[in-house]
C-alpha positions as CSV (number, residue, x, y, z in Angstrom):
1,M,-28.9,50.4,-37.5
2,D,-26.9,51.6,-34.6
3,T,-29.2,49.6,-32.3
4,S,-28.8,46.5,-34.4
5,R,-25.0,46.9,-34.5
6,R,-24.9,47.3,-30.8
7,A,-27.0,44.2,-30.3
8,L,-24.8,42.2,-32.7
9,L,-21.7,43.4,-30.9
10,A,-23.1,42.4,-27.5
11,L,-24.1,39.0,-28.8
12,A,-20.6,38.5,-30.1
13,L,-19.0,39.5,-26.8
14,V,-21.3,37.1,-24.9
15,S,-20.5,34.3,-27.3
16,A,-16.8,35.0,-27.0
17,G,-17.1,35.0,-23.2
18,V,-18.8,31.6,-23.2
19,A,-16.4,30.1,-25.7
20,R,-13.2,31.3,-24.1
21,P,-13.5,29.2,-20.9
22,G,-14.6,26.2,-23.0
23,R,-11.4,26.5,-25.0
24,A,-9.4,26.9,-21.7
25,Q,-10.7,23.7,-20.2
26,R,-8.5,20.8,-21.1
27,A,-9.2,17.2,-20.8
28,Y,-7.8,15.4,-17.7
29,P,-4.9,14.8,-17.4
30,S,-3.2,17.7,-19.2
31,R,0.0,17.7,-17.1
32,P,2.1,15.2,-15.1
33,I,0.6,13.5,-12.1
34,R,2.4,13.0,-8.7
35,L,2.0,9.7,-7.0
36,V,3.3,10.0,-3.4
37,V,4.5,6.9,-1.7
38,A,4.6,7.4,2.1
39,W,7.4,4.8,2.6
40,A,11.0,4.4,1.6
41,P,11.9,2.9,-1.8
42,T,12.3,-0.8,-2.5
43,G,9.4,-2.0,-0.3
44,S,6.5,-3.9,-1.8
45,I,4.2,-0.7,-1.8
46,D,6.8,1.3,-3.6
47,T,7.5,-1.5,-6.1
48,V,3.8,-1.9,-7.0
49,A,3.2,1.9,-7.1
50,R,6.1,2.3,-9.6
51,K,4.8,-0.4,-11.9
52,V,1.3,1.0,-11.8
53,A,2.6,4.5,-12.5
54,Q,4.5,3.3,-15.5
55,K,1.4,1.7,-16.9
56,L,-0.8,4.7,-16.3
57,S,1.8,7.0,-17.9
58,E,1.5,4.9,-21.1
59,Q,-2.3,4.9,-21.0
60,L,-3.0,8.5,-20.0
61,G,-0.3,10.1,-22.2
62,Q,1.1,12.0,-19.2
63,S,3.9,11.1,-16.8
64,V,2.9,9.7,-13.5
65,V,5.9,10.5,-11.3
66,V,6.5,8.5,-8.0
67,E,7.8,10.5,-5.1
68,N,8.8,8.9,-1.8
69,R,7.8,10.9,1.4
70,S,8.6,8.5,4.2
71,G,8.3,9.0,7.9
72,A,6.0,9.1,10.9
73,S,4.3,5.7,10.1
74,G,3.2,6.9,6.7
75,S,1.5,10.1,7.9
76,I,4.1,12.5,6.4
77,G,3.2,11.5,2.8
78,A,-0.5,11.1,3.6
79,V,-0.8,14.7,5.0
80,E,1.0,16.1,2.0
81,V,-1.5,14.6,-0.3
82,A,-4.5,15.3,2.0
83,R,-3.6,19.0,1.8
84,A,-3.0,19.0,-2.0
85,A,-5.5,20.5,-4.4
86,P,-8.3,18.0,-5.2
87,D,-7.7,18.1,-8.9
88,G,-6.4,14.6,-9.7
89,Y,-2.8,15.7,-10.0
90,T,-1.5,14.6,-6.6
91,L,-2.4,11.0,-5.6
92,L,-1.4,8.8,-2.7
93,A,-0.2,5.2,-2.9
94,I,-2.4,4.2,-0.1
95,D,-2.0,0.9,1.7
96,S,-3.0,-1.3,4.6
97,T,-1.1,1.0,7.1
98,Y,-3.6,3.8,6.5
99,G,-6.1,1.8,8.5
100,M,-3.7,1.6,11.4
101,M,-2.8,5.3,11.6
102,P,-5.5,6.5,14.1
103,F,-4.3,4.0,16.7
104,L,-0.6,4.9,16.4
105,Q,-0.8,8.7,16.6
106,S,-3.0,10.4,19.1
107,R,-3.4,13.5,16.9
108,L,-3.3,13.1,13.2
109,P,-2.8,16.3,11.2
110,F,-5.8,15.4,9.0
111,N,-9.2,13.8,9.3
112,H,-8.5,10.1,8.9
113,A,-12.0,9.1,7.9
114,E,-12.7,12.0,5.5
115,A,-9.3,13.0,4.0
116,F,-9.2,10.7,1.0
117,R,-11.3,9.1,-1.7
118,I,-10.1,5.6,-2.4
119,I,-9.8,5.1,-6.1
120,T,-9.1,1.4,-6.2
121,I,-7.0,-1.4,-4.7
122,T,-4.1,-2.2,-6.9
123,A,-2.7,-5.4,-5.3
124,F,-3.2,-7.9,-2.5
125,T,0.0,-9.1,-0.9
126,P,0.2,-12.2,1.3
127,V,2.5,-12.1,4.3
128,M,5.6,-14.4,4.4
129,V,7.6,-15.1,7.4
130,A,11.3,-15.8,6.6
131,V,14.6,-16.3,8.3
132,H,18.2,-16.5,7.0
133,R,19.1,-19.7,5.4
134,D,21.8,-20.3,8.1
135,S,19.1,-20.1,10.8
136,S,18.6,-23.2,13.0
137,W,14.8,-22.9,12.6
138,Q,13.6,-25.0,9.8
139,T,9.9,-24.6,10.3
140,L,7.4,-22.0,11.7
141,Q,6.7,-24.4,14.6
142,E,10.4,-24.4,15.6
143,L,10.5,-20.6,15.5
144,T,7.4,-20.4,17.6
145,E,8.7,-22.8,20.2
146,A,12.0,-21.0,20.4
147,A,10.2,-17.7,20.9
148,R,8.1,-19.1,23.7
149,R,11.2,-20.4,25.5
150,A,12.9,-17.0,25.2
151,P,10.6,-14.0,25.2
152,E,11.9,-10.9,23.4
153,K,15.2,-12.6,22.5
154,I,14.4,-13.3,18.9
155,T,14.6,-10.1,16.8
156,Y,12.5,-9.0,13.9
157,G,12.8,-6.1,11.5
158,S,10.0,-3.9,10.2
159,G,9.4,-0.8,8.1
160,G,8.9,1.2,11.3
161,V,6.4,1.5,14.1
162,G,3.0,1.2,12.6
163,S,4.2,-0.2,9.3
164,S,2.4,-3.2,7.7
165,V,5.4,-5.4,8.6
166,H,5.2,-4.3,12.2
167,F,1.5,-5.1,12.5
168,A,1.8,-8.4,10.6
169,T,4.3,-9.5,13.3
170,V,2.1,-8.2,16.1
171,V,-0.7,-10.5,14.8
172,Y,1.7,-13.4,14.8
173,E,2.7,-12.6,18.4
174,L,-1.0,-12.6,19.5
175,E,-1.9,-15.8,17.6
176,A,1.2,-17.7,18.7
177,G,1.4,-16.4,22.3
178,V,4.9,-15.1,21.9
179,K,6.9,-11.9,22.2
180,L,9.6,-10.9,19.8
181,Y,12.0,-7.9,19.9
182,H,11.2,-5.2,17.5
183,V,13.9,-3.5,15.4
184,P,12.3,-0.7,13.2
185,Y,13.8,0.4,9.9
186,R,12.8,3.1,7.4
187,G,11.0,0.6,5.1
188,G,10.1,-3.0,4.5
189,G,12.9,-3.4,2.0
190,E,15.5,-2.5,4.7
191,A,13.9,-4.9,7.1
192,V,14.4,-7.7,4.5
193,T,18.0,-6.6,4.0
194,A,18.5,-6.8,7.8
195,V,17.6,-10.5,7.7
196,L,19.9,-11.1,4.7
197,S,22.8,-9.4,6.6
198,K,21.9,-11.2,9.8
199,Q,21.2,-8.0,11.7
200,V,17.8,-9.4,12.8
201,D,16.5,-13.0,13.0
202,V,13.2,-12.9,11.2
203,V,10.9,-10.7,9.1
204,F,7.2,-10.8,8.1
205,A,7.5,-9.4,4.6
206,S,5.9,-9.6,1.2
207,P,6.5,-12.9,-0.6
208,G,8.2,-10.9,-3.4
209,S,11.2,-10.7,-1.1
210,A,11.7,-14.5,-1.6
211,V,11.6,-14.2,-5.4
212,G,14.8,-13.6,-7.3
213,G,18.2,-13.1,-5.8
214,A,17.0,-13.3,-2.2
215,T,15.7,-16.8,-2.7
216,A,19.2,-18.3,-2.2
217,V,19.6,-16.4,1.2
218,L,16.1,-16.4,2.8
219,R,14.4,-19.4,4.2
220,P,10.6,-18.8,4.0
221,L,8.7,-20.7,6.7
222,A,5.1,-19.9,5.9
223,I,2.8,-17.7,3.8
224,S,-0.6,-16.2,4.5
225,G,-3.7,-17.1,2.5
226,T,-5.9,-20.1,2.0
227,A,-3.7,-21.8,-0.6
228,R,0.0,-21.9,-1.6
229,M,1.2,-19.4,-4.1
230,A,1.9,-20.7,-7.6
231,A,5.1,-18.7,-7.6
232,L,6.3,-20.2,-4.3
233,P,4.7,-23.7,-4.3
234,D,7.1,-25.1,-1.6
235,I,6.1,-22.6,1.1
236,P,3.3,-23.9,3.3
237,T,0.4,-21.7,4.4
238,F,0.3,-20.6,8.0
239,A,-2.5,-23.2,8.5
240,E,-0.3,-25.9,7.1
241,A,2.5,-24.7,9.3
242,G,0.5,-25.0,12.5
243,L,-1.0,-21.5,12.9
244,P,-4.5,-21.5,11.3
245,G,-5.6,-18.3,13.0
246,Y,-3.1,-16.2,11.1
247,S,-4.9,-14.5,8.2
248,V,-3.2,-11.2,7.5
249,T,-3.2,-10.0,3.9
250,H,-1.9,-6.6,3.0
251,W,-3.1,-4.4,0.1
252,S,-2.0,-1.3,-1.8
253,G,-4.0,1.1,-3.8
254,L,-4.6,4.6,-5.0
255,G,-6.2,7.5,-3.1
256,A,-7.1,11.1,-4.0
257,P,-7.8,14.1,-1.8
258,R,-11.4,14.3,-0.7
259,G,-13.2,16.6,-3.0
260,T,-11.6,15.3,-6.2
261,P,-14.3,15.5,-8.9
262,P,-16.2,12.1,-9.4
263,E,-15.4,12.1,-13.1
264,I,-11.6,12.2,-12.4
265,V,-11.9,9.5,-9.8
266,D,-13.9,7.4,-12.3
267,R,-11.3,8.0,-15.0
268,L,-8.4,7.0,-12.8
269,Y,-10.3,3.9,-11.6
270,T,-11.1,2.9,-15.2
271,E,-7.5,3.3,-16.4
272,T,-6.1,1.6,-13.3
273,A,-8.4,-1.4,-13.7
274,K,-7.4,-1.6,-17.4
275,A,-3.8,-1.5,-16.4
276,L,-4.1,-4.2,-13.8
277,A,-5.8,-6.6,-16.3
278,A,-3.0,-6.2,-18.9
279,P,-1.0,-9.4,-19.6
280,D,2.4,-7.8,-18.6
281,M,0.9,-6.6,-15.3
282,L,-0.5,-10.0,-14.5
283,E,3.0,-11.4,-15.3
284,F,4.5,-8.8,-13.0
285,F,2.2,-9.6,-10.1
286,A,2.9,-13.3,-10.5
287,S,6.6,-12.6,-10.4
288,I,6.3,-11.0,-7.0
289,A,3.7,-13.4,-5.7
290,C,1.0,-10.8,-5.4
291,L,-2.6,-10.8,-6.6
292,P,-4.0,-8.0,-8.8
293,G,-6.7,-5.8,-7.3
294,G,-9.3,-3.7,-9.2
295,L,-12.0,-3.0,-6.6
296,T,-14.4,-0.2,-7.4
297,P,-14.0,3.0,-5.4
298,A,-17.1,2.0,-3.3
299,A,-15.8,-1.5,-2.6
300,A,-12.3,-0.2,-1.8
301,G,-13.7,2.3,0.7
302,H,-15.7,-0.4,2.3
303,L,-12.5,-2.6,2.6
304,L,-10.7,0.3,4.3
305,A,-13.5,0.8,6.8
306,E,-13.4,-2.9,7.7
307,E,-9.6,-2.9,8.0
308,T,-9.6,0.1,10.3
309,L,-12.0,-1.7,12.6
310,R,-9.8,-4.8,12.5
311,W,-6.6,-3.0,13.4
312,R,-8.3,-1.2,16.2
313,R,-9.0,-4.6,17.8
314,V,-5.4,-5.7,17.2
315,V,-4.0,-2.6,18.8
316,E,-6.2,-3.0,21.8
317,A,-5.3,-6.6,22.2
318,A,-1.6,-5.9,21.9
319,G,-1.7,-2.9,24.3
320,I,-0.1,-0.6,21.7
321,Q,-0.3,3.0,22.9
322,P,-0.6,5.9,20.4
323,Q,2.3,8.4,20.4
């Protein structure tokens, strides 16, 4: 009997030991998620990230809190997330500028190619070139001709060296054969504000900048893409405006630290894709003249690899030196 009781007691202890961890494991997510935006508030990346975070909060039953960590061409926020625990509770609002980082900083504090697992692309954003409504330039051709006559006299604002706005303008300079004068700000939103207040002459920004109150102050000259945007039907494409070689389209998405379990990446992808397809999200994207994403993690990773190669070529052509 003593032997039997000892056997039963041992079995009970083993069963308890197995069950206890099972009870401790909670379904993901069991607490709030941080979504780090590596740029200042009010820019297109921040705007999209906040809308996606709001939708994911509703679907996941946990808060998705957006935190801005701007600076160093987006690398400050990126390195913070890269060093975070790969548990799905710290994410990065990754964007086109991530593919530019290796060519702007000679020594990144993380492995650019291996630091993140891209979850999905949330939005594709065309590039719009705009001036103040009081500007003498009525068309893109007039702006280009003026820039050719006076190299580095026409000023443009950007979200900082290495930002998507900076590189979008560099591509214009290469395609048009001109040179503008760069005035960096902390974010794309501030660059648009600089045009509104006449601190700079031109900005290559997201088309959402021309929707709403800014419409009465900005004069859009052209927009990237193969067709005009339904939200901005009067703005010609770059091809229509006389610069068919300009084909920059920015994107934003979600990234997780490398090593994040596949089941968590899949869960985040599924929920984000669901959010992007919701009627209110489609209405939101239309209101800011963006297109919804939804690429699978594999397809998003492939896009990033292609973009990184493309920006390497742009940097080499423009003679930009890493700092």
